[in-house]
N, C-alpha and C positions, 0 to 999 in steps of 0.2 A: 769230820764235822758231824755231830750228833743232832743238833738242832740250833735254831736261832731264837733269840729273845729280843724283841724290839721295844717293849714297854719299859724303857729305862731300867734295865735289870739291876738288881741289887748286887753289891759286892765290891765296887771300886774303892769305897772308903775302907772296907776291910782289907783290901790289898795294901792301901797306904799304911794302915795300922800294923799289918804284918811286917811290912818293910821297916817300920820304926822299931819293932820288937827285935828283928834280926840284927839291925845295925847296933842296937844297944847291947845285944847278948853275945855277939861273935867278935873274936879278935881278928880284925881284918887287916891285911896288908894294903897300905895305900888308902885311898878315899872310900873304896867299897862302892856298893850300889847307891845311886842317887836317890834322894828323897822323892816321893811321888806327890807330895802336897803341892809343890809349885806347878808342875805340869797339869795336875788335876784342877787347880784353881783356874788356870788359864783356859782349859778345855770346857769346864762347866760354865764359867762366866761367859765365855765366848758363845756357847750354845744358847744360853739364856738371852744374851744381848741380841743375837741374830734372830731370835724368835719374836722379838718385839714388833708391834705394828709399825707400819711405815711412818717415818717422820719423827720417831722417838729415839734420840741418840743416847740417853741415859735412863734406861727403863728401871722402874721399881718392880722387883721380882719377889715372889713368895714361893715357898716350898709347902705344898699342901700335904699334910700328914693326917693320920687318924688319931694322933695324940697319944697320951699315956696309955700303956697296955698293949700297943702294937709292937710286934717283934722288930719292926724296922725303925723304931723311933730314934735309936742312936745314929743310924746312918742319915736319917732325915736331918737331924741336928748338924751333922758334919757337912752335909751338902749345903745347908743354909749358910753355915760359917764360911765354907769355901767360896761360895758365890756372892757373899755379901747380901744375902736375901733374908727375908723374915720368915720364920717358921710359923705356920698357921694351921688351924683346923677349919672345918666348915663353919663352926660357930663364930669364928673370927671374921667371916666374910659377909658382905652385904651387896646386893644389887640395887643401884640407884641410877635412874635415868639412863638405863642401858649400859652402865659401866660398873665395873667391879671395884669394891673398896675393901680395905682391910683395916681393922682397928689397931691402934698402936699396941706394942707388946706390953705396955704398962697398964693396959685395960682402959684406955681412954674412951670417951663416948664417941658414938658414930660421927657426930659433927666434926670431930677432929681426925677422922680416918683418912687414910691416904689412898689415892687411886692406884689400882694394880694394873701394870702393863703386861706382865708375864707370870704365868703359873707353871711351876715345875710340879707335875701331878704324880704323886706317889701313893695316893690313898687306895685302900683295898677296894672300896666301892667305886667302880668305874662304869657301871651301866647307866644308860640314858633313861631307861624305863624300868619300872618294877614289874612284878609278876602280873599285876592288874592292868598294865599298860600306861600307868600314870608316870609323869616325869619324876625322876629321882631328885634328891636334894642337890646332888652335884650338877645335874643337868639344869635345874632351875637357876643355879648361880652362874654357871660358866657358859652355857650354850649360846645364849643371846649375844653377849659381848664378843664371843669368839667368832660366831657366824657374821657379825657385823664388822669384823676387822678391827675391833677396839681392844682385843686381848690376844696375846700370844700364848700358846700352850706347848710346853715341852712334854712329850708323851700325849699328843693330841688324840681326841676321840677317833676311833677307827684304826689306831696303830695295832690294837690287839688282833686284828685280822691276820697280820703277819705272824702272830705267835701261835696260831692254830698249827699244831704239830704236823698236820697234813701238808701245810705249805712247804715244809722242808723237802717233801718228796719232789718238788718242782724247782728247787733252787738252781740246780745245775742247768736245767733247761732254760730258766730265766736268764742266767748269765750268758748262755749261748745265744739266746734270742736277742737280748738287748745290747750286749757288748760284743758279740761276735767272737767270744773267747771261751776257753775251757777253764773251769775252776782250778785254781792252783792247789787247793786242798780238796781231796775227795770227800764226798758225803757218804755216810752210811745209808744204803738204800732203805727208803721208808715206804711201807706198803699200805695202801688204802684198803682197809678191811671192808669197806662198803662195796667193793667189787667181789662178786661171789667166787670167782676163780682164785683170787688171792686169799680170801677167807678160807677156802678149802685147803690151799697150800699150807697155810699157817696151822690150821687145826690138825692136819695130818702129821705135823712135826713140831708141836707146840713147845717142846723143851728147848728147841734151838732158837727161840725168839724172846725178845723183850717186848712186852705189851704196854703201851702208854695211852692214857686218855688224852684225846686231842686238846682238851681245854685245861689239862692239869698243870700245876706249878709246884715247885718245891719238892719234886720227887713223889708227891702224893698220888697214889693209885698206880704207880709203875710196878710191874711185876716182872722180875727176872726169872723166867720160867725154869731155867736150868737149876735154880736154887730153891724153887718152890716145893712145898710138900704136896701130897696128892689131893688133899682137901682144897688147898688154894688153887691148884691147877684145875680141879673140877669146877670151882667157882668161876675161874677165868673162861673156861669153855662155855659155861652157861651164859655168862655175860656177853661173850662174843656172838653167840647164836641169837641172843635176844636183841642186842643193839650193836651190831658190828660197825656201823657208820660212826660211832662215837670214839673209836679207837684206831690207832695205827700200830704197826708191828715193825720191829727192826731185828735183824739177826744179832745175836749176842756178840759184842765186840770185846776182845781181851784188852781191857784198859791197861795202860802202862802201870808198872809197879815202881815204887820209890821207897828208899829207906826212910822209915818214920819212927820217931821216938814214941814209944807207947806210954800209957799211964804208969806202968811199972818201971819205966826208965830203960827198957830194952830197945834196941834198934831192930825193927822188923819190917818186911815189905808190906806195903799197903797200896791199893789201887788209887789212881789219881786221874783227874781230867783238868783241862785248862779253860778258864773263862776269860777271854780277852774283852776289852771294852773299846768301842768305837764311838767317837763323837763327831757330830756334823753341824755345820752352820752354813751361812751363805757362801757358796763357792769353795768350801773346804770340808774335808773328811780326814780325821786323824785318829790314830790308835794311841791309847795310853802306853807309854814305854814301860810296860809291866803288865801284870794280870794277876788273877787269883787262881792259883793251883788248888783245886779242891781235893780233899783226901778222905777216903772212907776209912774211919778209924777202927772199924771192926774187921778182923782178918777174913779175907775172901770176899767181902761185900763189894758190890759194884755201884751201889747208890751212894753218891758223894755229897748230896745236898746237906747243907747245915741243918735244915729242919728235920733231917733223917739221921742226926748224930754224926754228921761229917765235920771235918775241920778244914783249915786252910794252911797253905804254904806260900812263902815268898817266891816270886818269879822274877828272875833276872833276865834282862834283855841285853845281849852283848852287841856292841857297836864298833865297827872298824875305826881306828884312830886316824 
């Protein structure tokens, strides 16, 4: 395990799309791998339903997006379709009498708007206060009804605390403390560079480490020092000396290699990792029977994020008959 992502990480709709592409392209004996849309529909709809305020059996849910221009718009549309929810932006929402309302997709006036019971929050802006300390637009709309128990949030405020990459350094200890068990999957040791002795250890052998910003996403700011040029390495040293507490370090892991069709049509090895997806509701936690195997399309590259020119592969989960 390299890290955890708790703010409804992207990718599960891409896993379903990759499955459809594979089923359509390969000559498979028998039924082949199952479609992912049906289990996804059940899991997403179940999580939204269970997030609704008490006493609401048939909640009206919306998927909050940044709208056209965002890289995640396609998946926002797919999530809304799977969950039977309405896709909205902040401009589509209004707060009235302490409750949240969404105008109709046809652009109806606010007097015809519908009360929102659950928000699936995937907008890029998730801060409650801006740099000046004033409430942000998303806070002004969602915070009051959420705190009053009139609105459910999937990806609630505060979830991002768990996405601080330093939290991963303590996952094994948390499993041990809360469950009295050992983790079934080992975690890559994550070093807190705010501790002077660990910072010295990393700076003395920088080429052996991957440096990650604690708040980074999408592979941005990650430096695989073994592959970095001297200028980049010098910049990393300067940044770590200036603000070590903003970063973590992990020893470079040899990610698995997998045969991959290149743009030229050749079959060559490329590094991969696996992003599984876990959904939770009231009294249940389930894994999607599949996942997104992310692949670094450039030879030798270890950064597999799609925003860093990575791709995806279908992932089959075998089950005993």
